[in-house]
N, C-alpha and C positions, 0 to 999 in steps of 0.2 A: 208531698207537702203536708206536714202534720199540723197545720194551722188553717184557719178559715177567716179571711178578710178580703175586702175588695174596695174599689174606689167609690162605690155607690152607697153601700150599707155600712162600711167600716168593719169593725172587729166583731166576730162571733165569740161569745163568752160561754163558759161552762155553766151548765144548768144548776150545779151544786155550789159553785164558788165563782162569782163574777170577776174575781181577780185572776182567774186562770182561763186558759183557752179551752175551746170545746173539741179541739182536734180537727183533723181534716184528711181529705178535703171535703168529706161529707159532714162537716162539723155543724152547719146550720141545722141540718136534718137531725143530727144526734142531739143537739141542744134542745130542739123542739120536743123530741120524744122524751128526753130525760126530764124535761119540765112538765111532762104530762099534757103537752099541747097537742099530742097526737098519739095514737096507739100503735102506729106502724109507719115506717118510712122506707124508702128505697135509696140505698147509697150506691156509689160506684167505687171500684177499687182496681188499681193497677200496681200498688205497692204497699197498701195498708189502709186505704181511705174509707173502707167500711169498718174495719176492725179497730183503727185508732180512735175515732170518736165514740165507738161503742165501748171501748175500754175506759175512756175518760168519763163516760156517763153511766157506766155499769149496765150496758145493754146486751141483749141476746141477739147476735147477728149471724148470718150465714153468708160467707164469701164463697161462691161456687166456682166450679171448673168452667172454663170457657165453653159456651154453647148450651149450658144448662138453663140459663135465663136469657131470653131473647135480647139481642143488642142490635137492632135494625135502625141504622141511621139514614136509610135511603127511602123512607116512606114518601118524602116530598123531594122532587128534583133539586130544589134550592139547597137542600142540606147535604147533598152528595159530596160537594167540594169541601165541606167543612169536616168531613170524617177522615181521620188518619188511620192508615193501616199499619198496625204496630208489630214490632218484633215480639213484644209482650202484650197481648190483647187485654183490654180492660174488661171487667165484668160488673154486673149489677146484682144486688142482693138485698134481702130484708134486714131491718133493724127494728127491735121492739123491746118492750119491757117484760116479755115472757118468751120462753123458748117455744111454747105451744103456738103462740101467735106467728112467730117467724116460720115455723114449720107449716102452719096452716096456709100462709101465703104461698109457699113453694108447692104445696099439694094442689091448691086450687089453680094456681097459675099453670102448672103443667097439665092439669086436667082439661085446660082449654086448648090443648094441642097447638102451642105457639109455633111449632115446626111447620105448620101449614101456612104460616105467614112469613116467617123468617127462615131462609134457606140455611142459615148458619146455626139454627137451634137444633140440638140433638134430640131425636125422638125417644126420650126416656121419661116415662111418667114417674111420679113420686113413689118410691118403693117403701111402702109403710112398714113392711116386715123387717127391712134393714134398719129403719129408724127406731125400732123397738129394742131395748136392751135384751141381750140373750138371757134366757131363764135356765138353760141347761149347762151353763159354764160361767166362769168368771172372766173378766176382761184381762187382756195383756196389753199394756200400754208402755210406750217409750216416754221419757221425760228429759227435757233440757232445762236445767235450772240456771245455767250461765253458758252463753255461746262462746265464751273465751275471748270475745272482742270488747263488749261493753258489759260491765258487771251491773246486774239489776240493783236498784235502790232497795233499802231495807224492807219497806212494805211489800214490794213485789216479790222479793226473795221469801219473805215469811208466808205470803199467800200461797206461793207455789209449794213450799214445804208442807204447809197445813193440808193442802189439797192432796198431795202425794200420800201423806200419812193417813188421811181419812180413807183414801182408796185402798191402801194396804190393810188398814184395820177392818175393812169390809171384805177382805179376802182376795182383792184383785192384785194381779202381778204388775209391778211397775219397775221397768229397767232403765238404766242410764243409756242415753242415746249418744252415739258418736257424731260429733259435729264437724268432722274433718271437711265435709263437702260444703258447709254452710258459707264460709267466706268466699270461696271461688264462685259459688252460685250467686251470691249477692253482688259480687264484683261484675259478673257477666250481666246481671240484671241492669246494673247501672250503665254499662256500655250500651246495652240494647235500648234503654229508655232515652238516652241522650243521642241516639244514632241519627236522628234527622237534623241534628245541628240546631235545633230550636226553630226550624223553618215554619212548622205548623203553628206554634204559638205566636210567632211574629206575624203570620198571616191573619190570625184571629184578632190580634191587637190592632192591626192596621184597619180592619173592617170598622171597628168602633172608635178608632183614633184615641186609644188609651195606652199608657205605658204598661209594661209587664209587671205583675204583682211581685214585689220583692220576696224572695225566699222560695219561689217555685223551682222545682227540679226540672230545669230546661237546659238543653244542650247549647253549645256555642258552635261556631263554624269549625273549630278545631276538633269537635266531637263527631262531625259529619262522617258517616260511613258510606263508602262507595258500594255499588251493587255487589262486587266481589267480596268486600268486607262484611256486608250484611249476610251473604251466603255463608261466610266463615262463622259468624255469630250463630246462625241457625245450626250449623254443624256442631259447634261447641255446646249449644243448648241441648241438642239431642244426645250428645255424649254424656252430659252431666245428668240429664233426665234418666238415662239408662243406668248410670251408676247409682243414683238415688233409689230407683225402682228395685235394683238388686239388693241394696241394703235393707229396704223396707220389707221385701218378700222374705229375705233371709232371717230378719228379726221376728217375723210372724206376729206383728203387732196389730191391734185393732185401730189404734190411733196414736198420735204423738201429742204430748202436752208440753207447752212452753209459754213464757210470757208473751203478751202482745207487744209490750214496750218495756225497756229497762228503767223507765222513769214513770213518775206518778202524775206530775202536772207541771206545766210551764206557764209563766206570765206571758202576756201577748208580746209578739215579735221576737221572743227568745229563740224560736226556731231558726230565724235568719242567721244567727251567729252561733248556732249550736254544733256545727260540724256533725250533724245528726247521722247516726248509724241506723239504717233501715233493715238490717239483717234479720230481725225477729219476724218481720212480716213479708218483705219484698221478695225474698227467695222463693216463697210458695207461689207467687204469681209467675215467676219464670218457669217453675216446675209444673204449673197449672194444677196445683193441689187445692182441694176444697178445705175450708177452715171455718170453725164456729167459735164465737166468744160466749163465755158464761161468767157472770160476776161471782166472785168467791169471797170477797171481803172488802174491808176499807182500811185506809191508813189510820194508824192510831199513835198519837204522840207519846202515850204512856209506855209503849213497847217498841216503837220503831225509831228510836233516836239513833240507832246504829251501834253495833257491838265493836269490840276492839279490832276485829278483822276489817270491818268497813272503815273505821276511822283511820286505820293504818294503811289502807289500800293505796297502792302506787299506780297511777294511771298507766294503762297499757298503750294508749295512743291518744290522739287529740280528742276524739269523740268520748272516750272513756273518762278522760280527765275532766271534760266539761260536765258530763253526766254526774260525776262524783261531786264536783265543786258546787253545782247549782242546787243540790238536794237541800231542802228546807222543810223539816217535818211540821213546823208550825204553819207554814203556808199550805201544805197539802193534807193536813189533818182532816180525817173524815172522808177523803176522796175515795171513790170506788176502785177496785182492782179486779180485772178479768183474767181468766186463764184462756189461752188459745188452744183449741183442739183441732189438730190437723188430721183430716181423714183420708188423704191420698187423692189421686185423680178420680173424679166422679164419686168421691167419698162423702158427699153431703149427708146422706142418710146415716152412714156409719158415725160421722162426727156428731150428728144430732143424738144418736143413741147413747154415745159416751157422754154427751152433754147432759142428758137426762139423769144419768147416774151421778155425775158431778154435782148437778144442781140439787138433787135430793140429799146428797151427803153434806153439802156446804151451806145450803139455805133451808134451814128447818122451817123458817117462815119466809114468805115471798120477799125477794130483795127489793122489789118495788111494790109496797103494799097498795092495794086498791083503796082509793079515797072513799 
């Protein structure tokens, strides 16, 4: 769910434009940090819920591989029954107004040996040497400008092109990435996420006697997977992870750059009717790849009105048609744009290293100036 609202507090709005959403599902945290109400926050992510609000508030975030940040829901016996065991496990990670702050959180958290408390935490300390950009060579990066499903809106497309050009001008190699596996990976993510048929969410709603929040990505009884079907999904997941790993290793890249979202901003409740495509973020949860967000620019109505190609674009599908039709540069003028840097499995440090290079090239002055 790329929005944040509930029956108690209502709508969470963007820290830069109250007519727009803050993103979700960690949108309240994102808005608080974007408004300078906090220097650091922890978001959770199963399909983009750290990266989406970070993108919409221009934040530096780290969405880690499962097990890198502890996720122990069994500290108190009363909480055990509230924890769902997912085909695609959720993760927690930092969001802040500087990359150094998010990195510091990871470094100090892992220095506390969380694996001594959480058996699911992987005993890997923060590898500072991997989080430092190499000095003896240039980077080799893959890039996705358009995944072929939903065409990014003009400010997103421009921000990606400018980032790629800045990297190339600095001597780094940037190659086009083959997105053949992206759609089947996202489709499998959807099947896995909906696999409990919505039973867990219905259970939680029954506890507090409230209706389900409209727009949440929740399965129905028709989506319920049997034990045999869940095993089949696990088999398919392993197969697609194997294919992506082979592509990654064969390409020899340090990281992959792509948009976080194909859109810049939505009005509240737009998510409900958007037929939203989550392929730019959700696929990496299924693959269990770490990703980082770095702000690289802002929408500008002087140059982001849309060229002839954009204006003449014919929708590829329902999600693409909606994304194209709802674009309003006057509404999103000045809103931040982030690039997503995917570092691979347990590639948090590699993604941070690339993020430092991108941040230095694209933000000559701090994106979030200190007051």
